[in-house]
N, C-alpha and C positions, 0 to 999 in steps of 0.2 A: 645778407652779406653786410658786414660792418664796414663803415667808411674808414679810410686810412687816417691815422693820426697825423698831426703836423710834423712830427719828427720821425715818422716811420721811414726806414730806408728800403729801397728795392732789394729783393733777394739777390745775393751775389753767387755766381757759380764758383764752386770750389772743386779741387781734386778729390773726388770721392772714391768709393770702393772700385768702380770700374777703372779708374786711372791707376790705382795701386795694382789691380790684377794685370792690366796691360804692362805696367812697369816690371812686374815679376816675370811675365812672359818674355819681355825684351831681355831681361837678365839671363833667362834660360837660353835664348837665341845667341846672345853674346858668348855664353859658356860653350854652346855647341860650335860656334865659329872658331873660338879659341882652340877647342879640342881638335876640330878638323884641320886648322892651320898647323898645329903642332904635329899632328900625324902626317900631314903633307910634307912638312920640313924633315921629319924623320925618314920618310920614304925617299925624299930627294937625297938625303945624306947617306943612308944605308941601303937603299933599294928595296926595303921590305916595309910593307904597311903594318904599323903596330896593331896588334889585336887587343882591343879594349872594349869589352862587351858591356851591355847594360847590367848584366849580373855582377861584373867586376865593379862597375861604378856604384851600383846599389850596395854592395858589400863595403866599398871604401867609405861611403857616407853613413855606415852603421846599420844598414837594413839587413833583414834576414831573408833568405830565399823564400819567395811566396809558395805556399803549398795549398793544394785543393784536393778533396776526395773525389771530385768529378774528373774523369779521365780526359775529356775534351778540354776542359778549362786548364788542367795541368799541362797538357801538350801546348796550349797557346801560351801559357806562362813560361814554359821552358823555351819555346821559340823566341819569345820576347826577350828573355834574359840573354839569349845568344846574339841578338841584333847589336850592331855597333852602337856604342853609347852616344856618339855624335848624332846619329839619326834619331835616336830616341829623344835626346834633348831638343833637337831641331823641331820635330813634329809636335812634341809636347808643348814647347814654347810657342809654336804657331797656334796651337789650339787654345792655349791660355790667352794669347793676345786677342784672338777672335772673341773669346768669352768676355774679356775686358771691354772690347769694343761694343759688344752687344749690351753689356751692363751700362756702359757710358751713354749709349743711345737711349736707353730707357730712362736714365737719370736726366739726360738733356730734355726729354719729353716732359718729365715731371717739373724740371726747372722752368720750361716755357709755360706750363700750366700755372705755376706759382707766380710767374711774372705777369701773366694775363689777369690773374686774380688781384694782384697788387695794383695793376693799372686800372682795373674796374673800381677798386676801392678809392683810388685817387680821383677818378671821374665822379664818383658818388660824393666824395667830400667837396669837390668843387661845385657840384650841383646844389648841395645843401647850403654852401656858403652863399651862392648867388641867390637862392630862394630867401635866405635870411636877410640878405642885403635888400631885396625887393620889398620884403615885409616892413623893414625899418624905413625905407624911402619909397613910399607909394607914389 
C-alpha cells in the first residue's frame, strides 16, 4: 500500500447513482400522490372516481401497448394495463426508491472502505516520517 502524499485529501461522499435512483423513485411517488389527490378532488366534486388506467397513462406518455406471444404473460400485461395509474406509479416508485437505497448502501460500504484505505495510508506516511526523523536524530 502506498503512503498518502502530503496534499492528498480524504475521499468525499457524493450523491452517486443510488441517490439519483432514489430521487427518481421519489418523483414517481409525488406523481402518484398528485394523481391520487386530483382523482380524490374530482370524486368529491362529481361523486365519480375518474377511470385513468395504466394503459391510458402509458399511451399518454407515448408508449405502445405491450404485446407477448405467450398467453399467460399477455394476460398479466392486460391486467396491469387496466390497473389504476396511481397504484402503478406508487408501487413502481416505492420499488425504485428501495432499489436506490440498496445501491446507496453498497456505495456507502465502498466509501467506508476507501476512507479506511486512506487512513491507513496516512498512518503509514506518519510512521515513515517518524522513522526518518529517528534516523536523522539518533
